Structure formats: C-alpha cells, structure tokens
ROGUBA-617946 format. One record per residue: x, y, z of N, C-alpha, C in turn; residue number from 1; residue in three letters. Coordinates in nm, 2 decimals, m for minus. Each point is the difference from the previous one (the first is absolute). Layout:
BEGIN
REC  X  Y  Z  X  Y  Z  X  Y  Z  NUM  Ala;
...
END
This chain:
BEGIN
REC  10.69  10.76  21.34  0.01  0.15  0.00  0.10  0.05  0.00  1  Unk;
REC  0.06  0.17  m0.06  0.09  0.03  0.00  0.04  0.05  0.17  2  Unk;
REC  0.04  m0.03  0.09  0.02  0.09  0.07  0.15  0.05  m0.01  3  Unk;
REC  0.03  0.19  0.10  0.09  0.06  m0.03  0.07  0.04  0.14  4  Unk;
REC  0.14  0.06  0.04  0.07  0.04  0.05  m0.11  0.14  0.09  5  Unk;
REC  0.06  0.01  0.10  m0.07  0.10  0.05  0.04  0.14  m0.08  6  Unk;
REC  m0.04  0.11  0.07  0.07  0.05  m0.13  0.16  0.11  0.00  7  Unk;
REC  m0.02  0.05  0.16  0.08  0.08  0.02  0.14  m0.13  0.05  8  Unk;
REC  0.03  m0.11  0.01  0.10  m0.10  m0.01  0.01  m0.01  m0.18  9  Unk;
REC  m0.06  m0.04  m0.08  0.07  0.05  m0.11  0.04  0.07  m0.03  10  Unk;
REC  m0.06  0.13  0.01  0.02  0.10  m0.02  0.16  0.03  0.02  11  Unk;
REC  0.04  m0.02  0.14  0.12  m0.01  0.01  0.13  m0.07  m0.03  12  Unk;
REC  m0.09  m0.14  0.01  0.13  m0.06  m0.08  m0.02  m0.01  m0.11  13  Unk;
REC  m0.02  0.04  m0.10  m0.03  m0.03  m0.12  0.03  0.12  m0.12  14  Unk;
REC  m0.05  0.13  0.18  0.07  0.14  m0.09  m0.09  m0.05  m0.19  15  Unk;
REC  m0.06  m0.01  0.01  0.00  m0.02  m0.16  m0.13  0.09  0.01  16  Unk;
REC  m0.03  0.13  m0.06  m0.14  0.04  m0.03  0.00  0.05  m0.14  17  Unk;
REC  m0.12  m0.06  m0.11  0.02  0.12  m0.12  m0.09  0.11  0.01  18  Unk;
REC  0.12  0.03  m0.02  m0.07  0.18  0.00  0.00  0.09  m0.16  19  Unk;
REC  m0.08  0.07  m0.02  m0.03  0.02  m0.14  m0.03  0.18  0.06  20  Unk;
REC  0.02  0.08  m0.09  m0.01  0.15  0.06  m0.05  0.06  m0.19  21  Unk;
REC  m0.05  0.11  m0.02  m0.02  0.10  m0.07  0.10  0.08  m0.07  22  Unk;
REC  0.06  m0.04  m0.14  0.09  0.06  m0.06  m0.02  0.18  0.01  23  Unk;
REC  m0.12  0.05  0.01  m0.05  0.13  m0.01  0.03  0.06  0.15  24  Unk;
REC  0.09  m0.04  0.05  0.05  0.13  0.11  m0.06  0.00  0.13  25  Unk;
REC  m0.18  m0.02  m0.04  m0.10  0.02  0.10  0.03  m0.02  0.12  26  Unk;
REC  0.06  m0.10  0.05  m0.02  m0.09  0.12  m0.09  m0.13  0.05  27  Unk;
REC  0.00  m0.02  m0.15  m0.11  m0.11  0.01  0.06  m0.13  0.01  28  Unk;
REC  m0.07  m0.08  0.11  0.14  m0.14  m0.03  m0.09  m0.09  0.11  29  Unk;
REC  0.00  m0.11  m0.06  m0.01  m0.15  0.12  0.07  m0.11  0.03  30  Unk;
REC  0.03  m0.01  0.07  0.08  m0.19  0.08  m0.14  m0.08  m0.03  31  Unk;
REC  0.09  m0.14  m0.03  m0.06  m0.12  0.08  0.10  m0.07  0.05  32  Unk;
REC  m0.05  m0.10  0.07  0.06  m0.06  0.11  0.04  m0.17  m0.13  33  Unk;
REC  0.12  m0.02  m0.03  0.05  m0.08  m0.14  m0.03  m0.18  0.04  34  Unk;
REC  m0.14  0.04  0.01  m0.04  m0.17  0.00  m0.05  m0.08  m0.18  35  Unk;
REC  0.14  0.01  m0.04  0.01  m0.01  m0.14  m0.04  m0.19  m0.05  36  Unk;
REC  m0.05  0.00  m0.06  m0.05  m0.08  m0.11  0.07  m0.08  m0.11  37  Unk;
REC  m0.03  0.10  m0.05  0.07  m0.03  m0.17  0.11  0.13  0.00  38  Unk;
REC  0.09  m0.03  m0.05  0.13  0.12  m0.08  0.05  m0.07  m0.12  39  Unk;
REC  0.00  0.09  m0.11  0.06  m0.04  m0.13  0.04  0.12  m0.08  40  Unk;
REC  0.14  0.01  m0.01  0.04  0.12  m0.07  0.04  m0.05  m0.17  41  Unk;
REC  m0.05  0.05  m0.08  0.00  m0.07  m0.14  0.08  0.11  m0.12  42  Unk;
REC  0.12  m0.04  m0.03  0.06  0.09  m0.08  0.01  m0.04  m0.15  43  Unk;
REC  m0.07  0.08  m0.10  0.03  m0.03  m0.15  0.07  0.08  m0.10  44  Unk;
REC  0.06  m0.03  m0.06  0.07  0.04  m0.12  m0.07  0.02  m0.11  45  Unk;
REC  m0.03  0.12  m0.04  m0.11  0.05  m0.13  0.14  0.02  m0.11  46  Unk;
REC  m0.06  m0.05  m0.10  0.06  m0.04  m0.13  m0.02  0.00  m0.12  47  Unk;
REC  0.01  0.12  m0.09  m0.09  m0.01  m0.15  0.10  m0.09  m0.06  48  Unk;
REC  m0.09  m0.06  m0.10  0.07  m0.08  m0.08  m0.04  m0.02  m0.14  49  Unk;
REC  0.11  m0.07  m0.16  m0.03  0.06  m0.09  0.04  m0.10  m0.09  50  Unk;
REC  m0.07  m0.10  m0.05  0.02  m0.09  m0.06  0.10  0.02  m0.15  51  Unk;
REC  0.09  m0.08  m0.02  0.07  0.09  m0.14  0.01  m0.11  m0.06  52  Unk;
REC  m0.01  0.02  m0.15  m0.03  m0.10  m0.13  0.14  m0.12  0.03  53  Unk;
REC  0.00  m0.15  m0.03  0.12  m0.03  m0.01  0.05  m0.02  0.16  54  Unk;
REC  m0.05  0.06  0.14  0.08  m0.05  0.09  m0.06  m0.09  0.13  55  Unk;
REC  m0.01  m0.09  0.05  m0.10  m0.11  0.08  m0.01  0.10  0.14  56  Unk;
REC  0.03  0.10  0.03  0.00  0.05  0.14  m0.06  0.16  m0.03  57  Unk;
REC  m0.08  0.04  0.09  0.02  0.12  0.01  0.05  0.13  0.03  58  Unk;
REC  m0.02  0.09  m0.07  0.12  0.09  0.09  m0.04  0.10  0.10  59  Unk;
REC  0.02  0.02  0.10  m0.06  0.02  0.10  0.09  0.10  0.06  60  Unk;
REC  m0.10  0.15  0.05  0.03  0.14  0.01  m0.06  0.00  0.17  61  Unk;
REC  0.14  0.05  0.07  m0.06  0.02  0.12  m0.09  0.10  0.03  62  Unk;
REC  m0.09  0.01  0.10  m0.14  0.11  0.03  0.05  0.05  0.12  63  Unk;
REC  0.02  m0.12  0.10  m0.01  0.02  0.17  0.00  m0.09  0.05  64  Unk;
REC  m0.03  0.01  0.09  m0.05  m0.14  0.16  m0.10  0.07  0.08  65  Unk;
REC  m0.04  m0.05  0.01  m0.16  0.06  0.09  0.00  m0.11  0.14  66  Unk;
REC  m0.08  0.01  0.08  0.03  m0.01  0.15  m0.15  m0.02  0.04  67  Unk;
REC  m0.06  m0.08  0.02  m0.15  0.02  0.09  0.01  m0.11  0.13  68  Unk;
REC  m0.05  0.07  0.12  0.03  m0.07  0.09  m0.13  m0.03  0.09  69  Unk;
REC  m0.03  m0.15  0.02  m0.17  m0.03  0.06  0.04  m0.05  0.14  70  Unk;
REC  m0.08  0.08  0.04  0.00  m0.05  0.17  m0.15  m0.01  0.06  71  Unk;
REC  0.02  m0.12  0.05  m0.12  m0.01  0.08  0.02  m0.03  0.17  72  Unk;
REC  m0.10  0.08  0.07  0.00  m0.07  0.17  m0.14  0.03  0.06  73  Unk;
REC  0.05  m0.05  0.08  m0.14  0.04  0.11  0.03  0.12  0.07  74  Unk;
REC  m0.14  0.05  0.04  0.02  0.12  0.07  m0.11  m0.05  0.13  75  Unk;
REC  0.06  0.00  0.14  m0.08  m0.07  0.08  0.03  0.07  0.17  76  Unk;
REC  m0.13  0.01  0.00  m0.05  0.09  0.12  m0.06  m0.11  0.14  77  Unk;
REC  0.09  0.08  0.09  m0.01  m0.05  0.12  m0.12  0.01  0.11  78  Unk;
REC  m0.04  0.13  m0.01  m0.11  0.06  0.05  m0.12  0.06  m0.08  79  Unk;
REC  m0.08  0.09  0.02  m0.06  0.05  m0.06  0.07  0.15  0.00  80  Unk;
REC  0.11  0.05  0.07  0.06  0.16  m0.03  0.09  m0.06  m0.15  81  Unk;
REC  0.10  m0.13  0.00  0.05  m0.03  m0.08  m0.07  0.03  m0.18  82  Unk;
REC  m0.12  m0.08  0.06  m0.08  m0.03  m0.15  m0.08  0.14  m0.06  83  Unk;
REC  m0.02  0.07  0.11  m0.03  0.13  m0.05  0.12  0.11  m0.07  84  Unk;
REC  0.10  m0.07  0.09  0.16  0.08  m0.11  0.02  m0.03  m0.12  85  Unk;
REC  m0.02  m0.17  0.00  0.04  m0.05  m0.14  m0.10  0.03  m0.09  86  Unk;
REC  m0.15  0.03  0.02  m0.03  0.05  m0.07  m0.05  0.13  m0.08  87  Unk;
REC  0.06  0.07  0.12  0.09  0.14  m0.08  0.07  0.00  m0.07  88  Unk;
REC  0.11  m0.05  0.05  0.16  m0.05  m0.08  m0.08  m0.04  m0.11  89  Unk;
REC  m0.09  m0.07  m0.06  0.00  m0.13  m0.16  m0.12  0.14  m0.03  90  Unk;
REC  m0.08  0.13  0.05  m0.04  0.07  m0.03  0.10  0.12  m0.09  91  Unk;
REC  0.10  0.07  0.10  0.08  0.02  m0.06  0.11  m0.02  m0.15  92  Unk;
REC  0.05  m0.13  0.05  0.06  m0.04  m0.10  m0.06  0.02  m0.14  93  Unk;
REC  m0.18  m0.08  m0.01  m0.08  0.01  m0.11  m0.01  0.13  0.00  94  Unk;
REC  m0.06  0.12  0.01  0.04  0.13  m0.03  0.13  0.08  m0.09  95  Unk;
REC  0.11  m0.08  0.10  0.15  0.01  m0.05  m0.01  m0.01  m0.19  96  Unk;
REC  m0.11  m0.11  m0.07  0.05  m0.05  m0.10  m0.07  0.14  m0.08  97  Unk;
REC  m0.08  0.08  0.01  m0.04  0.10  m0.08  0.05  0.09  0.01  98  Unk;
REC  0.01  0.06  m0.12  0.10  0.17  m0.03  m0.02  0.10  0.06  99  Unk;
REC  0.08  0.12  m0.02  m0.03  0.12  0.08  m0.07  0.05  m0.17  100  Unk;
REC  m0.11  0.09  0.06  m0.08  0.11  m0.12  0.07  0.14  0.04  101  Unk;
REC  m0.01  0.07  m0.14  m0.02  0.18  0.07  m0.11  0.00  m0.09  102  Unk;
REC  m0.10  0.15  0.13  m0.10  m0.01  m0.11  0.03  0.15  m0.01  103  Unk;
REC  m0.11  m0.03  m0.18  0.09  0.10  m0.08  m0.03  0.10  0.01  104  Unk;
REC  m0.11  0.06  0.03  m0.10  0.09  0.07  m0.07  0.03  0.13  105  Unk;
REC  m0.03  0.09  0.09  m0.03  m0.02  0.13  m0.17  m0.04  m0.01  106  Unk;
REC  m0.06  0.09  m0.18  m0.14  0.00  0.00  m0.02  m0.15  m0.06  107  Unk;
REC  0.05  m0.05  m0.11  m0.02  m0.17  m0.03  0.06  m0.11  0.07  108  Unk;
REC  m0.11  m0.11  m0.05  0.03  m0.10  0.06  0.18  m0.06  m0.04  109  Unk;
REC  0.03  0.05  m0.13  0.05  m0.08  m0.03  0.15  0.03  0.03  110  Unk;
REC  0.09  m0.14  m0.03  0.11  m0.04  0.09  0.12  m0.05  m0.14  111  Unk;
REC  0.07  0.00  0.02  0.15  m0.05  m0.04  0.09  m0.01  0.11  112  Unk;
REC  0.06  m0.16  m0.08  0.11  m0.07  0.03  0.10  0.06  0.06  113  Unk;
REC  0.02  0.01  0.16  0.14  0.09  0.04  0.09  m0.14  m0.01  114  Unk;
REC  0.03  m0.10  0.09  0.07  m0.09  0.00  m0.01  m0.14  0.02  115  Unk;
REC  m0.03  m0.07  m0.04  0.04  m0.19  0.02  0.07  m0.01  0.10  116  Unk;
REC  m0.09  m0.11  0.04  m0.01  m0.10  0.12  0.13  m0.05  0.04  117  Unk;
REC  0.13  0.05  0.02  0.08  m0.10  m0.01  0.07  0.02  0.22  118  Unk;
REC  0.02  m0.13  m0.02  m0.02  m0.04  0.13  0.20  m0.05  m0.02  119  Unk;
REC  m0.01  m0.02  0.18  0.18  m0.01  0.05  m0.05  m0.12  0.08  120  Unk;
REC  0.08  m0.12  m0.02  m0.02  m0.10  0.09  0.14  m0.07  0.04  121  Unk;
REC  m0.03  m0.10  0.12  0.10  0.00  0.08  m0.06  m0.15  0.07  122  Unk;
REC  0.06  m0.13  m0.04  0.02  m0.12  0.10  0.08  m0.04  0.05  123  Unk;
REC  0.07  0.00  0.13  0.12  m0.04  0.05  0.16  0.02  m0.13  124  Unk;
REC  0.07  m0.11  m0.07  0.09  0.04  m0.09  m0.05  m0.04  m0.15  125  Unk;
REC  m0.13  m0.09  0.04  m0.07  m0.07  m0.13  m0.04  0.13  m0.11  126  Unk;
REC  m0.08  0.12  0.10  m0.05  0.11  m0.09  0.06  0.14  0.02  127  Unk;
REC  0.13  0.04  m0.12  0.08  0.04  0.09  0.08  0.14  m0.11  128  Unk;
REC  0.02  0.10  0.03  0.17  0.04  m0.11  0.07  0.02  0.09  129  Unk;
REC  0.13  m0.05  0.02  0.12  0.07  0.08  m0.07  0.03  0.14  130  Unk;
REC  m0.07  m0.11  0.08  m0.02  m0.01  0.06  m0.17  0.11  0.05  131  Unk;
REC  m0.04  0.06  m0.09  m0.05  0.10  0.01  m0.16  m0.02  m0.06  132  Unk;
REC  m0.12  0.10  m0.04  m0.08  m0.09  m0.04  0.01  0.01  m0.16  133  Unk;
REC  m0.08  m0.08  m0.08  0.00  m0.02  m0.15  m0.17  0.05  m0.05  134  Unk;
REC  0.10  0.06  m0.07  m0.17  0.12  m0.11  m0.05  m0.11  m0.09  135  Unk;
REC  m0.12  0.04  m0.04  m0.03  m0.07  m0.07  m0.17  0.06  0.00  136  Unk;
REC  m0.07  m0.14  m0.08  m0.13  0.01  0.01  m0.13  m0.11  0.07  137  Unk;
REC  m0.08  m0.03  0.04  m0.05  m0.09  0.03  m0.12  m0.03  m0.15  138  Unk;
REC  0.00  m0.10  m0.03  m0.10  0.01  m0.13  m0.14  m0.12  0.05  139  Unk;
REC  0.02  m0.09  0.10  m0.08  m0.06  0.07  0.03  m0.01  0.19  140  Unk;
REC  m0.15  0.04  0.04  0.01  m0.06  0.13  m0.12  m0.04  0.06  141  Unk;
REC  m0.02  m0.09  0.07  m0.14  m0.06  0.08  0.08  0.00  0.10  142  Unk;
REC  m0.15  m0.04  0.09  0.01  0.07  0.14  m0.13  m0.13  0.04  143  Unk;
REC  m0.04  m0.13  0.01  m0.08  m0.04  0.00  m0.04  m0.08  0.18  144  Unk;
REC  m0.08  0.01  0.04  m0.06  m0.03  0.15  0.00  m0.19  m0.07  145  Unk;
REC  0.09  m0.07  0.13  0.00  m0.07  0.04  m0.17  m0.07  0.10  146  Unk;
REC  m0.11  m0.02  m0.10  m0.09  0.01  0.05  0.01  m0.16  0.12  147  Unk;
REC  0.05  m0.08  0.01  0.05  m0.15  0.10  0.03  0.10  0.09  148  Unk;
REC  0.08  0.03  0.01  0.08  0.10  0.11  m0.13  0.07  0.10  149  Unk;
REC  m0.08  0.00  m0.01  m0.10  0.13  0.05  0.09  0.10  0.01  150  Unk;
REC  m0.12  0.10  0.06  m0.03  0.15  m0.05  m0.06  0.08  0.17  151  Unk;
REC  0.09  0.11  0.04  0.00  0.07  0.15  m0.17  0.10  m0.05  152  Unk;
REC  m0.05  m0.02  0.10  m0.13  0.12  m0.02  0.03  0.15  0.07  153  Unk;
REC  m0.07  0.06  m0.04  0.02  0.08  0.14  m0.13  0.15  m0.07  154  Unk;
REC  m0.08  0.02  0.00  m0.11  0.10  0.00  m0.06  0.00  m0.17  155  Unk;
REC  0.01  m0.12  0.00  m0.09  m0.06  m0.16  0.11  m0.01  m0.08  156  Unk;
REC  0.11  0.03  0.04  0.13  0.00  m0.13  0.07  m0.14  m0.02  157  Unk;
REC  0.03  m0.04  m0.07  0.08  m0.10  m0.03  0.16  m0.01  m0.03  158  Unk;
REC  0.07  m0.06  0.11  0.20  0.05  m0.01  0.06  m0.17  m0.05  159  Unk;
REC  m0.01  m0.06  m0.15  0.04  m0.10  0.05  0.16  m0.05  0.09  160  Unk;
REC  0.02  m0.08  0.02  0.10  m0.11  0.07  0.12  m0.02  m0.08  161  Unk;
REC  m0.01  0.04  m0.11  0.14  m0.14  m0.09  m0.14  0.10  m0.11  162  Unk;
REC  0.14  0.06  m0.08  0.01  0.03  m0.20  0.14  m0.07  m0.04  163  Unk;
REC  m0.11  m0.06  m0.10  0.10  m0.09  m0.11  0.08  0.17  m0.09  164  Unk;
REC  0.11  0.01  0.00  0.04  0.16  m0.11  0.06  m0.09  m0.08  165  Unk;
REC  0.01  0.11  m0.11  0.15  m0.02  m0.14  0.01  0.08  m0.07  166  Unk;
REC  0.12  0.05  m0.02  0.01  0.14  m0.08  0.09  m0.07  m0.13  167  Unk;
REC  0.00  0.05  m0.09  0.08  m0.02  m0.12  0.03  0.16  m0.02  168  Unk;
REC  0.17  m0.01  0.02  0.04  0.13  m0.04  0.14  m0.03  m0.05  169  Unk;
REC  0.00  0.15  m0.09  0.12  0.05  m0.14  0.08  0.05  0.07  170  Unk;
REC  0.13  m0.01  0.03  0.10  0.11  0.05  0.02  0.06  m0.13  171  Unk;
REC  0.06  0.08  0.06  0.13  0.13  m0.12  0.08  0.05  0.11  172  Unk;
REC  0.12  m0.07  m0.07  0.10  m0.02  0.04  0.06  0.21  0.06  173  Unk;
REC  0.09  0.00  0.07  0.03  0.17  0.01  0.14  m0.04  m0.08  174  Unk;
REC  0.08  m0.10  0.04  0.15  m0.03  m0.04  0.00  m0.06  m0.13  175  Unk;
REC  0.07  0.06  m0.09  0.08  m0.08  m0.13  0.00  m0.13  0.07  176  Unk;
REC  m0.06  m0.15  m0.06  0.03  m0.14  m0.01  0.07  m0.04  m0.12  177  Unk;
REC  0.11  m0.09  0.03  0.06  m0.04  m0.10  0.16  m0.02  0.04  178  Unk;
REC  0.09  0.06  m0.14  0.15  m0.02  0.00  0.06  0.11  m0.09  179  Unk;
REC  0.14  m0.01  0.06  0.06  0.13  m0.10  0.13  m0.07  0.00  180  Unk;
REC  0.08  0.04  m0.08  0.16  m0.05  0.01  0.09  m0.02  0.10  181  Unk;
REC  m0.06  0.07  0.07  0.07  0.02  0.16  m0.05  m0.01  0.10  182  Unk;
REC  m0.12  m0.07  m0.01  m0.10  m0.07  0.10  m0.01  m0.08  m0.07  183  Unk;
REC  0.09  m0.14  m0.04  m0.07  m0.09  m0.02  m0.08  m0.12  0.11  184  Unk;
REC  0.00  0.05  0.10  m0.10  m0.09  0.09  m0.20  0.12  0.05  185  Unk;
REC  0.05  0.06  m0.09  m0.16  0.02  m0.02  m0.06  0.08  0.17  186  Unk;
REC  m0.15  m0.01  0.05  m0.01  0.02  0.12  0.06  m0.07  0.12  187  Unk;
REC  0.04  m0.03  0.06  0.04  m0.13  0.06  m0.13  0.00  0.13  188  Unk;
REC  m0.06  0.09  0.08  m0.06  m0.03  0.06  m0.13  0.01  m0.08  189  Unk;
REC  m0.05  m0.01  m0.08  m0.14  0.02  m0.11  m0.01  m0.14  m0.02  190  Unk;
REC  m0.15  m0.06  0.06  m0.10  0.07  m0.01  m0.02  m0.02  0.14  191  Unk;
REC  0.04  m0.08  0.13  m0.04  0.00  0.12  0.09  m0.01  0.12  192  Unk;
REC  0.10  0.09  m0.06  0.14  0.04  0.14  0.02  m0.13  0.06  193  Unk;
REC  0.03  m0.11  m0.05  0.03  m0.09  0.05  0.18  m0.04  m0.01  194  Unk;
REC  0.02  m0.10  0.04  0.09  m0.11  m0.02  0.14  0.12  0.02  195  Unk;
REC  0.01  0.12  0.09  0.11  0.06  0.01  0.10  m0.02  0.11  196  Unk;
END
C-alpha cells in the first residue's frame, strides 16, 4: 500500500506544488501538492518530406517543433477537510477545460465562442518559462479515486482520500525559441532553468 508523508512537512520540505490558473484572467486557479508519480516532457520536430526522382533520401522541409508534457500525480487528503478542498480543486480544474461564451442576444439561448480555455501551469522548475507560468492548453485531464485507499464520509457524501490524476499539457511558449547568429547558445535556461 502506498504511504504519504504529512502534508505540511511535504510542502515545507519540497516547496513543490502543481499550480494551474486560467489564462482568461478571471482569477480561477488551483494548487495541488506535487506527489508526482510520472513526468514526461517530449519534443517532436515536424518535417514535410518529398521524394525526388533519382535521389535516395527524401528532401525535408522543417515545419516546427512541438512540445507535450504528460504529468501524473496523486492528490492526497489527510482529513475530511483536505478531501473537500481536493474535490473542489478537481471541480475547478475540470471547469477550466471549457471555453467562455458570449450570449448573442438577451432574448435567445444562442451562444458564440468568446475565448478558448487556455491555462498557465507551473511545477517547480520542470514546468515553467523564465521562472514564471507556462502558457498552453490541457488536452486531457483525469482524476480517478483510489478505492483501495478508502473514503471519508459526511452527510451521505463521499470524499476520496486519494485520487490518481493525470494531465496532458500542450505548451505555447511566449518567447521565440531557437538560435540567431549573435546568440549561438539559444535559450540557455530553456526548458528547466537548471544547470546555471
């Protein structure tokens, strides 16, 4: 069975929280203690290729480099109060995956899309941009109760003690990445702001 350290000790000693806030500037944000179980940061260069008569290798034309971050973590409650906060945070994050709409007229129920659900995310120096939040969108999020760990009950409501959560995050970097003739080292602190 998985065991977890005291929440306050963990937060104090590691200083690592997963922070996610809406890029819509409406003040919506969530924080989770970072009991990270998996972290994958993948980069892929996109090329279009063309096969030319008489040439063995295709000719490649560079299109761009994409980045996808996959993060799995446990959301742990040490009391019923913690469990309620965790459930509220999961609800908030789930709502952040939906867009903002404008009502076309006051009399109708017709809506038009106003703003896509972009978010900003930060986790220590592993998910960040210049020590600040990293902009992007969440293409998938799941938070599944770990039934074996049990639940708190209150007023006929169930509050899981532990959730297994996972996020797939697609960054949109604010800074131009790459090299110039005068900056042959590129972004020295990208992506993890380490080794300096």
